[in-house]
C-alpha positions in Angstrom: 0.0 0.0 0.0 1.5 3.3 -1.1 0.8 6.2 1.3 1.1 9.9 1.0 0.6 12.4 3.8 -1.5 15.6 3.7 -1.7 18.5 6.1 0.7 20.6 8.1 3.4 18.0 8.4 2.7 16.1 5.2 5.7 17.2 3.1 8.2 16.1 5.8 6.5 12.7 6.2 6.1 11.9 2.5 9.7 10.9 1.9 9.5 8.5 4.7 6.2 6.8 3.9 7.1 3.9 1.7 5.2 0.6 1.8 3.6 0.8 5.2 2.5 -2.6 6.6 2.8 -2.6 10.3 4.5 0.4 11.9 7.3 -0.6 14.3 7.3 2.7 16.2 5.0 2.3 19.2 4.1 6.0 18.9 3.1 5.6 15.2 -0.1 3.8 14.1 -2.0 3.5 10.9 -5.7 4.1 11.3 -8.5 4.0 8.8 -11.7 6.0 8.8 -14.0 5.9 5.8 -11.8 5.8 2.7 -9.0 7.9 4.4 -5.9 6.6 6.2 -4.3 8.5 9.1 -0.9 8.2 10.9 -1.7 8.5 14.5 1.2 10.1 16.4 1.3 10.4 20.2 1.4 14.0 21.4 4.9 15.2 22.3 6.6 12.5 20.1 9.5 13.6 18.0 10.5 11.8 14.9 14.0 12.9 14.0 13.7 12.4 10.2 10.7 14.8 10.2 12.2 17.6 12.3 13.6 19.6 9.5 10.3 20.3 7.7 8.4 20.4 11.0 10.7 23.0 12.4 11.7 20.6 15.2 8.4 21.0 16.8 6.6 18.0 18.5 4.2 16.3 16.1 0.8 15.3 17.5 -2.8 14.4 16.7 -3.7 13.0 13.3 -1.8 13.4 10.0 -3.9 12.3 7.1 -2.4 10.0 4.4 -3.7 8.9 1.1 -3.7 5.2 0.2 -3.0 4.0 -3.3 -3.2 0.4 -4.2 -2.2 -0.3 -7.8 -4.1 1.5 -10.6 -7.6 0.5 -9.4 -8.7 0.6 -5.8 -11.2 -2.2 -6.3 -8.3 -4.6 -6.2 -7.5 -3.6 -2.6 -8.7 -5.9 0.1 -9.0 -3.5 3.1 -9.0 -4.8 6.6 -12.6 -5.1 7.7 -13.9 -4.1 11.0 -15.6 -6.7 13.2 -18.5 -5.6 15.3 -20.0 -7.8 18.1 -23.5 -7.1 19.3 -24.5 -8.7 22.6 -28.0 -10.0 23.3 -28.5 -11.1 27.0 -30.0 -14.6 27.1 -33.7 -14.4 27.7 -34.0 -10.7 26.8 -37.6 -10.8 25.4 -37.3 -7.4 23.7 -34.1 -8.3 21.8 -35.5 -11.8 20.9 -38.7 -10.2 19.4 -36.7 -7.7 17.4 -34.3 -10.4 16.2 -37.2 -12.5 15.0 -39.0 -9.6 13.3 -36.1 -7.8 11.5 -33.3 -10.4 11.2 -34.9 -13.8 10.7 -38.0 -12.7 8.9 -36.3 -9.6 7.5 -38.2 -6.4 6.4 -40.2 -5.5 3.3 -38.1 -2.9 1.4 -41.0 -0.5 1.1 -41.2 -0.2 4.9 -37.6 0.9 4.9 -37.7 3.2 1.8 -40.4 5.3 3.3 -37.9 6.6 5.9 -34.5 6.7 4.3 -32.7 9.2 2.1 -32.6 8.5 -1.7 -28.8 7.7 -1.5 -29.5 4.9 1.1 -32.4 3.6 -1.0 -30.3 3.4 -4.1 -27.6 1.5 -2.2 -30.1 -1.0 -0.8 -31.8 -1.5 -4.1 -28.4 -2.1 -5.7 -27.5 -4.7 -3.1 -30.8 -6.5 -2.3 -32.9 -5.9 -5.5 -36.5 -6.4 -4.3 -35.7 -8.9 -1.6 -36.5 -8.5 2.1 -33.7 -6.9 4.1 -32.2 -7.8 7.5 -32.0 -4.8 9.7 -30.6 -4.2 13.2 -30.0 -1.1 15.4 -28.2 0.2 18.5 -29.0 2.9 21.0 -27.6 6.3 20.0 -25.2 6.7 23.0 -21.9 8.4 22.7 -19.8 5.2 22.9 -22.1 3.4 20.4 -22.0 6.4 18.1 -18.1 6.3 18.0 -18.2 2.7 16.9 -21.0 3.3 14.5 -19.1 6.1 12.8 -16.3 3.6 12.1 -18.7 1.2 10.4 -18.1 0.7 6.7 -19.7 -1.2 3.8 -18.6 -4.9 4.0 -17.6 -4.8 7.7 -18.4 -7.9 9.7 -21.3 -8.0 12.2 -21.7 -10.8 14.8 -24.8 -11.1 17.0 -23.9 -13.0 20.2 -26.6 -14.3 22.5 -25.2 -15.3 25.9 -22.2 -17.5 25.2 -23.2 -18.4 21.6 -22.5 -16.7 18.2 -26.0 -16.5 16.9 -25.5 -14.8 13.5 -22.9 -13.4 11.2 -23.5 -10.9 8.3 -21.9 -8.0 6.5 -22.8 -4.3 6.7 -24.5 -3.1 3.5 -25.4 0.4 4.5 -26.2 2.4 7.6 -28.2 5.4 8.7 -29.0 7.4 11.9 -32.7 7.3 11.7 -35.2 7.7 14.6 -38.2 7.5 12.3 -37.1 4.1 10.9 -36.2 2.9 14.4 -39.7 3.8 15.5 -41.2 2.0 12.5 -39.3 -1.3 13.1 -38.8 -1.6 16.9 -41.0 -0.9 19.9 -39.9 -0.6 23.5 -41.6 -3.2 25.6 -41.0 -0.9 28.6 -43.6 1.8 28.0 -41.7 4.3 30.1 -38.6 4.0 27.8 -38.7 6.5 24.9 -35.2 6.1 23.4 -35.1 4.1 20.2 -32.4 2.1 18.4 -31.5 5.0 16.1 -28.2 3.7 14.8 -29.5 1.5 12.1 -27.5 -0.8 9.9 -28.6 -3.1 7.1 -27.1 -6.6 7.0 -26.2 -8.5 3.8 -25.9 -12.3 3.8 -27.1 -12.9 7.4 -26.3 -16.5 8.3 -27.0 -18.2 11.6 -23.9 -19.7 13.1 -24.7 -21.5 16.5 -21.1 -21.7 17.6 -19.7 -21.1 21.2 -18.3 -17.6 21.6 -15.1 -18.9 23.0 -14.0 -20.0 19.5 -14.1 -16.4 18.3 -12.2 -15.3 21.4 -9.4 -17.7 20.5 -9.3 -16.5 16.9 -9.1 -12.8 17.9 -6.7 -13.4 20.9 -9.1 -12.6 23.7 -9.3 -14.4 27.0 -12.0 -17.1 26.8 -13.6 -15.5 29.8 -14.4 -12.3 27.9 -17.9 -10.9 28.6 -19.4 -8.7 26.0 -21.5 -5.7 26.9 -23.8 -4.1 24.2 -22.1 -2.9 21.0 -18.4 -3.8 20.8 -15.8 -3.2 18.1 -12.6 -5.4 17.8 -9.5 -3.3 18.3 -7.3 -2.5 15.2 -4.3 -4.5 16.4 -6.4 -7.6 16.9 -7.9 -7.2 13.4 -4.4 -6.8 11.9 -3.2 -9.9 13.6 -6.4 -11.9 12.5 -6.2 -10.8 8.9 -2.5 -11.5 8.7 -3.4 -15.2 9.3 -6.9 -15.8 8.0 -9.4 -15.1 5.3 -13.2 -15.0 5.3 -14.5 -15.0 8.9 -17.8 -16.8 8.1 -16.0 -19.7 6.4 -13.6 -20.0 9.3 -16.5 -20.1 11.8 -18.3 -22.8 9.8 -15.1 -24.8 9.4 -14.7 -24.8 13.2 -18.3 -25.8 13.7 -18.0 -28.7 11.3 -14.7 -29.9 12.9 -12.6 -29.0 9.9 -9.1 -27.6 10.2 -8.7 -23.9 9.7 -6.1 -23.2 7.0 -3.9 -20.1 7.3 -3.5 -17.9 4.3 -0.3 -17.5 2.4 1.3 -14.1 1.8 -1.0 -12.7 -1.0 1.8 -10.4 -2.3 3.7 -13.6 -3.3 0.9 -14.8 -5.6 0.4 -13.3 -9.1 -3.2 -14.0 -10.1 -3.6 -16.0 -13.3 -4.7 -13.6 -16.0 -7.5 -14.1 -18.5 -4.9 -14.1 -21.2 -3.3 -17.2 -19.7 -6.1 -19.2 -21.2 -4.4 -19.0 -24.6 -1.1 -20.4 -23.2 -0.3 -24.1 -23.2 1.1 -25.9 -20.2 3.5 -28.7 -19.5 2.1 -32.2 -19.2 0.4 -32.4 -22.6 -2.5 -30.1 -21.8 -1.7 -27.4 -24.4 -5.0 -25.8 -25.6 -6.3 -23.8 -28.4 -7.3 -20.2 -27.9 -11.1 -19.9 -27.8 -10.9 -16.5 -29.4 -10.3 -18.3 -32.7 -13.7 -19.9 -32.5 -15.5 -18.4 -29.6 -19.0 -19.7 -30.3 -19.1 -22.7 -27.9 -17.2 -21.0 -25.1 -19.3 -17.8 -25.3 -22.5 -19.7 -25.6 -21.7 -21.7 -22.4 -20.8 -18.4 -20.6 -24.1 -16.9 -21.6 -26.0 -20.1 -20.6 -24.5 -20.0 -17.1 -25.0 -16.3 -16.7 -28.7 -16.6 -17.7 -29.2 -19.6 -15.4 -27.6 -17.5 -12.6 -30.1 -14.7 -13.1 -32.9 -17.2 -13.1 -31.6 -18.5 -9.8 -31.8 -15.0 -8.3 -28.1 -14.4 -8.4 -26.0 -11.4 -9.5 -23.7 -12.5 -12.2 -20.2 -11.6 -13.5 -18.0 -12.4 -16.5 -14.6 -10.9 -17.2 -14.8 -7.4 -18.6 -13.0 -8.5 -21.8 -15.8 -11.1 -22.4 -18.8 -8.9 -21.6 -18.9 -7.1 -24.9 -18.6 -10.3 -26.8 -21.4 -11.9 -24.8 -23.6 -8.8 -25.3 -22.9 -8.7 -29.0 -23.8 -12.4 -29.5 -26.8 -12.7 -27.1 -27.8 -9.1 -26.1 -27.1 -10.0 -22.5 -26.3 -6.9 -20.4 -27.2 -7.9 -16.8 -23.7 -8.1 -15.5 -23.1 -7.1 -11.9 -21.9 -3.5 -12.0 -20.6 -3.3 -8.4 -18.8 -6.7 -8.3 -16.1 -5.5 -5.9 -18.5 -4.0 -3.3 -18.2 -5.8 0.1 -16.7 -8.9 -1.4 -15.0 -11.2 1.2 -12.3 -12.3 -1.3 -9.7 -10.1 -3.1 -11.3 -9.1 -6.4 -8.3 -9.7 -8.5 -8.4 -13.4 -7.8 -12.0 -13.8 -9.1 -12.6 -11.1 -11.7 -11.1 -13.2 -14.5 -13.0 -16.4 -13.7 -15.3 -17.1 -16.7 -18.6 -16.9 -14.7 -19.3 -16.0 -11.1 -22.6 -16.1 -9.3 -22.9 -13.7 -6.4 -25.6 -13.0 -3.8 -25.3 -9.7 -2.1 -21.7 -9.7 -0.8 -21.1 -13.5 -1.0 -19.8 -15.6 -3.9 -22.1 -18.5 -4.4 -20.4 -20.3 -7.3 -17.5 -19.9 -9.7 -17.3 -21.6 -13.2 -14.2 -22.0 -15.4 -15.2 -23.0 -19.0 -12.7 -25.1 -20.8 -14.1 -25.8 -24.2 -10.7 -26.2 -26.0 -8.3 -24.2 -23.8 -5.8 -25.6 -21.3 -7.5 -27.3 -18.3 -4.4 -26.4 -16.4 -5.1 -22.6 -16.7 -8.6 -22.9 -15.2 -7.3 -25.0 -12.3 -4.4 -22.6 -11.7 -6.9 -19.8 -11.3 -8.8 -21.9 -8.8 -5.5 -22.8 -7.0 -4.7 -19.1 -6.6 -8.1 -18.5 -5.1 -7.7 -21.5 -2.8 -4.4 -20.1 -1.5 -5.6 -16.6 -0.7 -9.0 -17.8 0.6 -8.4 -21.4 1.8 -11.4 -21.6 4.0 -14.0 -20.4 1.5 -16.7 -23.0 1.0 -18.5 -22.0 -2.2 -18.3 -24.5 -5.1 -15.8 -24.3 -7.9 -16.7 -25.9 -11.3 -14.6 -26.9 -14.3 -17.2 -26.8 -17.2 -16.2 -28.7 -20.3 -17.4 -31.3 -22.8 -17.7 -34.7 -21.2 -14.8 -36.2 -23.2 -12.4 -33.8 -21.4 -13.1 -35.2 -17.9 -10.1 -37.5 -18.1 -7.9 -34.4 -18.8 -9.3 -32.7 -15.7 -8.4 -35.8 -13.6 -4.9 -35.8 -15.0 -4.4 -32.2 -14.2 -5.8 -32.5 -10.7 -3.2 -35.3 -10.1 -0.4 -32.8 -10.5 1.6 -32.5 -7.2 0.8 -28.8 -6.7 -2.9 -29.3 -7.0 -2.8 -32.5 -4.9 -1.0 -30.6 -2.2 -3.8 -28.0 -2.2 -6.3 -30.8 -2.2 -8.0 -29.1 -5.1 -9.9 -32.2 -6.1 -11.9 -31.8 -2.9 -13.1 -28.3 -3.9 -13.4 -28.5 -7.7 -16.1 -30.4 -9.4 -16.6 -31.4 -13.1 -19.7 -30.1 -14.8 -20.2 -31.3 -18.3 -21.7 -29.3 -21.1 -24.3 -32.0 -21.4 -25.3 -31.7 -17.7 -25.6 -27.9 -18.0 -27.9 -28.3 -21.0 -29.9 -30.9 -19.1 -30.4 -28.6 -16.1 -31.2 -25.6 -18.3 -33.7 -27.6 -20.3 -35.4 -28.9 -17.2 -36.0 -25.5 -15.6 -36.7 -23.7 -18.8 -37.6 -20.0 -18.3 -38.9 -20.3 -14.7 -35.7 -21.1 -12.7 -37.8 -21.9 -9.7 -35.7 -24.2 -7.5 -32.5 -23.6 -9.5 -29.6 -22.9 -7.2 -25.8 -23.2 -6.8 -26.5 -26.1 -4.4 -28.5 -28.0 -7.0 -25.8 -27.6 -9.6 -23.2 -28.7 -7.1 -25.3 -31.8 -6.5 -25.5 -32.6 -10.2 -21.7 -32.0 -10.9 -19.2 -34.9 -10.6 -16.5 -35.1 -8.0 -13.3 -36.4 -9.4 -11.0 -38.5 -7.3 -7.3 -38.6 -7.9 
């Protein structure tokens, strides 16, 4: 991450802000608020290398710095906040609110009547016309400080007693007494304060895991007792994200008794590019570039994209392919905000042939290998497995049935065997895709990533 300072002392700091990862100086910390980054310097602290431009005066308070990550900020994978919301066991008021606005969710029109147009646009973009999970906190000074830190894509955990009840991602937020009054009533008739700090939760999923597991992941004592609205401290977040990937997948892995796999250093992995498809590979799997005869490949992309829309998913194809698909089939319903809130670094998935996405969660990824190298598709999935080893969404190699033996041969490579890629990747034949598509026709009712995963073949090596 390249940083540049602004403000009174910015010029003196700029020459010393190279690639900031974890400041070693205990008086110097990197802090993020909204899309800005700050160097937090303790009052009275002198930094010798900055004294010339700062006139030798003590440096204090906040010095703002700008972050630049490559040429496109959507490739950044910023450190997400983790917020924990405590529900005392047996609290009738909290249980009623949870049932009404989290489990049952809320009709969009009830929300839209009370929010600004900018919030409405964001919710429509994220949820389409689906019901929306909503939660709120009292507008106290401590809660407001945490609420102000809350950003799109941040993690939210609702903890009831000693159990993690639910996990989700922040889609939007608003300070809104009118909406609070619409959604939640005080059981105590003498209480007039509402839950005015309102946040909308994407991909809410019930967990049912002992809270002590999260304590161990974040370095807390297992005896930690939550109170109300809590934000995980920056140094604990930094330590967590240096080791792990998607929080939800990790919690589910623990619940299912699977080992949690640490991530590798993402900077060491160069994502396989879309152009790699045209390249042959060792081991007799050299392919032909589909661009010479794109009809079958593009048609299968369009079929999977269309099926994804029928299944209620948002869909994505590489930008270089989108114009070709549109020209051939007049399909234009590609997800325009693919990067928003995503729990995986975008650069590792944006060149996969077809991706199904629900709100901020990837539901399925498809690599189509009509005549190209099977190896290149598996390599892209291998990259994804290394940077997000605990993710649980299905990965599919889609190809004519006669190419299944080639998929098996490539999965037997030592690198892919070491990653146990055969346990994550399934083979989906063209014939099976056409069979599923023909069965559902134009309705799509009952079509889902889970159904397709059940129809695909697992290949043992």
